[in-house]
C-alpha positions in Angstrom: 8.2 -7.9 24.1 5.1 -5.8 24.1 2.9 -7.2 27.1 -0.9 -8.0 26.6 -3.3 -5.7 27.3 -4.9 -7.0 30.7 -6.5 -4.3 32.5 -8.1 -0.8 31.7 -5.3 1.7 31.5 -6.7 5.2 31.7 -6.0 8.2 29.3 -3.2 10.2 30.2 -4.0 13.9 31.4 -2.2 15.3 28.3 -4.7 13.6 25.9 -7.8 14.2 28.0 -7.0 18.0 27.9 -6.2 17.7 24.1 -9.4 16.0 23.4 -11.5 18.4 25.5 -9.7 21.3 23.6 -10.3 19.7 20.0 -13.9 19.3 21.0 -14.3 22.9 22.2 -12.7 24.4 18.9 -15.3 22.6 16.5 -14.0 18.8 15.8 -17.1 17.7 13.9 -15.8 14.0 13.7 -16.2 11.3 16.2 -13.7 11.4 19.4 -13.5 7.9 21.2 -11.4 7.7 24.5 -13.4 5.0 25.7 -11.7 1.6 26.6 -13.7 -0.4 24.3 -12.9 1.8 20.9 -9.1 1.6 22.4 -8.9 -1.8 22.7 -10.5 -2.5 19.4 -7.8 -0.5 17.8 -5.0 -1.6 19.7 -4.0 -4.4 17.2 -3.9 -4.6 13.4 -2.6 -7.2 10.9 0.5 -7.3 12.7 1.6 -9.8 15.7 1.7 -6.3 18.0 -0.4 -4.7 20.5 -0.4 -1.1 21.7 -3.1 0.4 23.6 -3.8 4.1 22.3 -4.9 6.9 24.3 -8.1 7.5 22.3 -9.4 7.0 18.6 -10.3 10.1 16.4 -12.6 9.6 12.9 -12.1 13.1 11.4 -15.2 13.7 9.3 -13.3 16.2 6.9 -10.0 18.2 5.6 -11.2 20.8 8.2 -10.9 18.2 11.1 -7.4 17.1 10.1 -6.4 20.7 9.9 -7.9 21.5 13.5 -6.0 18.5 15.0 -2.5 19.0 13.5 -2.8 22.8 14.1 -4.1 22.4 17.9 -0.8 19.6 18.0 1.5 22.6 17.6 0.7 24.6 20.3 3.6 24.4 23.1 1.0 22.5 25.7 0.4 19.8 23.1 3.8 19.3 21.5 4.2 15.5 23.1 0.9 14.5 21.5 1.5 11.8 19.0 -0.6 10.4 16.0 -0.8 7.5 13.9 -2.9 7.5 10.7 -4.9 4.3 10.4 -6.6 3.1 7.2 -7.9 -0.8 7.3 -5.3 -1.8 9.8 -3.8 -4.4 7.0 -0.3 -3.5 7.8 1.8 -6.5 8.9 4.5 -4.1 10.6 2.4 -2.5 13.1 2.4 0.8 11.3 -0.9 1.9 12.7 -0.6 1.2 16.2 0.5 3.9 18.7 0.3 4.7 22.3 -0.8 8.2 21.6 -3.9 8.9 19.2 -5.3 6.7 16.4 -6.5 9.0 13.6 -8.9 6.6 11.4 -10.0 8.3 8.2 -11.8 5.3 7.1 -15.0 6.1 8.7 -16.0 9.3 7.2 -13.4 10.6 4.5 -14.4 7.4 2.1 -16.0 9.3 -0.8 -15.0 8.6 -4.4 -15.1 12.4 -5.7 -14.6 12.2 -9.5 -14.0 9.7 -12.4 -12.6 11.0 -15.6 -12.5 7.8 -17.9 -11.6 9.9 -20.7 -8.2 11.0 -19.2 -7.8 7.7 -17.2 -7.8 9.5 -13.6 -10.0 9.4 -10.5 -10.2 11.6 -7.3 -10.7 10.1 -4.0 -10.5 10.4 -0.2 -7.9 8.7 1.7 -10.6 6.4 3.3 -11.8 4.6 0.1 -11.3 0.9 0.1 -9.6 -0.4 -2.8 -12.2 -2.9 -3.7 -14.6 0.1 -3.3 -12.6 2.1 -5.9 -12.5 -0.8 -8.4 -16.4 -1.5 -8.2 -16.9 1.9 -9.1 -14.5 2.2 -12.1 -15.5 -1.4 -13.6 -18.5 0.0 -15.6 -15.9 2.3 -17.2 -13.9 -0.6 -17.9 -10.9 0.7 -15.8 -9.4 -0.6 -12.4 -6.6 0.9 -10.0 -3.8 -1.4 -10.5 -2.0 -2.4 -7.4 -3.4 -6.0 -6.7 -3.3 -6.4 -2.7 -4.4 -9.9 -0.9 -6.3 -7.3 1.4 -8.2 -5.2 -1.0 -11.5 -6.0 0.4 -10.2 -3.7 3.4 -7.1 -1.9 2.3 -7.6 1.8 2.0 -6.2 4.0 -0.5 -4.5 6.1 2.1 -2.9 3.1 3.7 -1.8 2.1 0.2 -0.3 5.3 -0.5 1.6 5.5 3.1 2.9 2.1 2.6 3.5 2.3 -1.1 1.8 -1.0 -1.6 2.2 -3.0 -4.7 1.3 -6.9 -4.3 0.3 -9.2 -7.2 1.1 -7.8 -10.6 3.7 -5.3 -9.7 6.1 -6.6 -12.2 3.9 -5.3 -14.8 1.9 -2.3 -12.8 4.5 -1.3 -10.3 3.6 0.1 -6.8 1.1 2.8 -5.6 3.6 5.6 -6.2 3.5 5.1 -9.9 -0.1 5.7 -10.0 -0.2 8.8 -7.8 -0.6 11.7 -9.8 -1.4 14.5 -7.0 -2.0 14.3 -3.2 -3.6 16.6 -0.8 -1.8 16.4 2.6 -2.5 17.8 5.8 1.1 18.8 7.2 1.6 18.5 11.0 1.5 22.3 11.2 -2.0 22.2 10.0 -1.2 23.3 6.4 -3.2 21.7 3.8 -0.7 21.2 0.7 -1.4 20.0 -2.8 1.6 18.3 -4.4 2.4 17.0 -7.7 5.7 17.1 -10.0 6.8 20.8 -10.2 9.4 22.5 -12.7 12.6 23.9 -11.1 10.9 27.4 -11.5 7.9 26.6 -9.6 10.3 24.6 -6.9 12.4 27.9 -6.4 9.0 29.6 -5.8 7.9 27.4 -3.3 11.7 27.2 -1.4 11.4 31.0 -0.9 8.4 30.7 1.1 8.7 31.4 4.7 6.1 28.9 6.0 6.5 25.0 6.5 5.8 24.4 2.9 9.1 26.6 1.9 10.8 24.6 4.8 9.9 21.0 3.7 10.9 21.7 -0.1 14.3 23.3 0.8 15.0 20.4 3.1 14.0 17.7 0.4 15.6 19.3 -2.5 19.0 19.9 -0.1 18.9 16.2 0.6 18.9 15.5 -3.3 21.4 18.3 -4.3 23.8 17.4 -1.6 23.5 13.6 -1.7 22.8 12.9 -5.5 25.8 11.0 -6.2 25.7 9.0 -2.8 21.9 8.2 -3.5 22.8 7.1 -6.9 26.0 4.8 -5.9 24.1 3.4 -2.6 20.7 3.5 -2.5 19.3 -0.2 -2.4 17.7 -0.9 -6.1 14.3 -1.9 -4.8 11.0 -2.5 -6.5 9.7 -1.2 -3.3 11.0 1.3 -0.9 10.8 -0.9 2.3 13.6 0.8 4.2 12.9 4.6 4.8 12.0 7.5 2.3 12.3 7.1 -1.4 15.3 9.6 -1.8 16.0 8.0 -5.0 12.9 9.4 -6.9 12.9 13.0 -5.5 13.3 13.8 -9.3 11.1 11.8 -11.7 11.5 10.7 -15.2 11.4 14.2 -16.5 13.8 15.7 -14.0 10.7 17.3 -12.2 10.9 17.9 -8.4 8.3 15.3 -6.9 7.5 15.6 -3.3 4.9 12.8 -3.8 7.9 10.4 -4.1 8.6 11.2 -0.3 5.0 11.0 0.9 4.3 7.6 -0.6 5.8 5.1 1.7 6.3 7.6 4.4 3.7 5.6 6.6 1.8 8.6 8.1 5.2 10.1 9.3 4.9 13.5 7.6 1.5 14.4 7.4 -2.2 13.1 6.8 -3.0 12.0 3.2 -6.6 13.6 2.7 -7.3 13.0 -0.7 -5.5 11.8 -3.9 -6.0 11.8 -7.5 -4.8 8.5 -9.3 -4.0 7.2 -12.6 -6.4 4.3 -13.6 -5.8 1.6 -16.3 -8.0 -0.5 -18.8 -9.1 -3.8 -17.3 -7.2 -6.6 -19.6 -9.7 -8.4 -21.7 -8.2 -11.7 -21.2 -6.1 -13.4 -18.3 -4.9 -16.9 -18.0 -2.9 -18.8 -14.9 -0.2 -21.5 -15.3 -0.3 -23.5 -12.0 3.1 -25.0 -11.5 3.9 -27.8 -9.0 7.2 -28.3 -6.9 8.5 -30.8 -4.7 9.9 -28.1 -2.4 9.1 -24.4 -1.4 12.5 -23.4 -2.0 12.5 -24.7 -5.5 9.3 -22.9 -6.4 10.8 -19.8 -4.7 14.2 -20.1 -6.6 12.2 -20.9 -9.9 10.1 -17.9 -9.5 13.1 -15.6 -10.4 13.9 -17.7 -13.4 10.3 -17.6 -14.5 10.4 -13.8 -14.8 12.2 -14.2 -18.0 9.0 -15.3 -19.8 7.2 -11.7 -18.7 4.2 -12.7 -16.9 1.9 -10.1 -15.3 2.8 -11.7 -11.9 4.0 -14.8 -10.2 2.6 -16.0 -6.6 4.9 -18.4 -4.7 2.6 -20.6 -1.9 4.7 -22.6 0.7 3.7 -26.0 1.7 2.1 -24.5 5.3 -0.4 -22.3 3.5 -0.9 -25.1 0.8 -1.7 -27.6 3.6 -4.0 -25.2 5.4 -5.7 -24.8 1.8 -6.2 -28.4 1.2 -7.9 -28.8 4.5 -10.4 -26.1 3.7 -13.6 -26.9 2.0 -12.7 -24.3 -0.8 -10.2 -26.8 -1.9 -12.9 -28.8 -3.6 -13.2 -26.1 -6.2 -9.4 -25.9 -7.2 -8.5 -29.5 -6.5 -8.5 -30.0 -10.3 -5.8 -27.4 -10.8 -3.3 -29.4 -8.6 -3.6 -33.2 -9.8 -1.5 -35.2 -7.5 -0.1 -38.3 -9.7 1.0 -41.6 -7.8 4.5 -41.6 -9.1 4.8 -37.8 -8.5 6.4 -36.3 -5.3 4.3 -34.7 -2.6 3.3 -30.9 -3.7 5.2 -28.7 -1.2 5.3 -25.4 -3.1 3.5 -24.0 -6.1 4.0 -20.8 -8.4 0.7 -19.4 -9.7 2.0 -17.5 -12.9 -0.6 -15.3 -14.4 -0.8 -13.6 -17.8 -3.1 -10.7 -18.9 -3.4 -9.2 -22.7 -6.0 -7.2 -24.8 -5.2 -9.7 -27.5 -5.9 -13.3 -27.0 -3.4 -14.7 -29.6 -0.6 -13.1 -28.0 -1.8 -14.5 -24.5 -1.8 -17.7 -25.9 1.5 -17.3 -27.5 3.0 -16.1 -24.3 1.6 -19.0 -22.5 2.9 -21.5 -24.9 6.6 -20.1 -24.6 6.4 -20.7 -20.9 4.9 -24.1 -21.1 7.6 -25.2 -23.7 10.2 -24.3 -21.2 8.6 -26.0 -18.3 8.2 -29.2 -20.4 11.7 -28.9 -21.5 13.2 -28.9 -17.7 10.5 -30.9 -16.1 12.1 -33.5 -13.6 15.1 -31.7 -13.4 17.0 -30.7 -10.0 15.0 -28.0 -8.3 12.7 -27.5 -11.1 9.0 -28.3 -11.2 7.4 -31.7 -12.0 4.0 -30.5 -13.6 1.6 -27.7 -14.3 -2.1 -27.0 -15.4 -3.8 -24.1 -17.3 -6.6 -22.0 -16.0 
């Protein structure tokens, strides 16, 4: 177990030297080696606490290039970085005992929106809700729906290949990444997108870090293609390492972004992204389904996927009981009525449908509710539902 931070721990001499050199080279962002800033970013949305040596807030691409280039000098080889966005990760991904590099303070601009072609270009520190607020007047939205969307950054979503609610229909972040600008760990700014075999060959012939990367990734795919196909887990999200199964896209093109998405900042700093955006559905509805047990709700969620909803959210009794004690419960109580002869609600499934066609939406919901009526009262099934 990592001990709690209980006393001031000074910044190590190596990092003091690195920070001093960074300043002298013209770093334009903020550098905070003070204890207060370090403690603030020693925690995130996980249970962990690790005190960094300092916190850096780059102002632009040039700061990231300077930062990574300097770390390649022999005397700074031991300097450790960790990119940080909104700090919403639950596994401690943004924590480090080295330098936290926070891109959300300054690199947070929406650079370009192209509604005609359905894409947007943003800096990595843009928050998801900020992006969707800018897209809404165009009738568009960035699809991966996160519960932390009011603070999660696009860079963080890319680094963790975030998905969230609606992933059944919309997939995960990688499915919406078109192009990336990444500052590699040698200071190279690289623009990546799916490329043909001819272009890949040209990249592999380069004598720099870009060539090295493309040779290495392509070799992994070529040498292990059959093994990857046979053994790589069939996951909706790549939560167990680099996404080797998608080095080639559906058209057979080499896609470095498949490796960068989900790499958790270990391969470089995502500085800018061009993203696919979608039309906001005109109609939406929710089927709120009640269960006598959380396990029943969890098991039934898989079966309910046969009715092709946009999303299913399963809520356990602990979260439900906490919600019932909150004043906000009065606004939703009517959707979860508790009949006198009914079991206590200990689990719920929130099944969402969206569509641009209202009749299609109603038809989809009718099929689901007919199924729910037919299995009501059976062991492990729901005992009631409401519509919103």
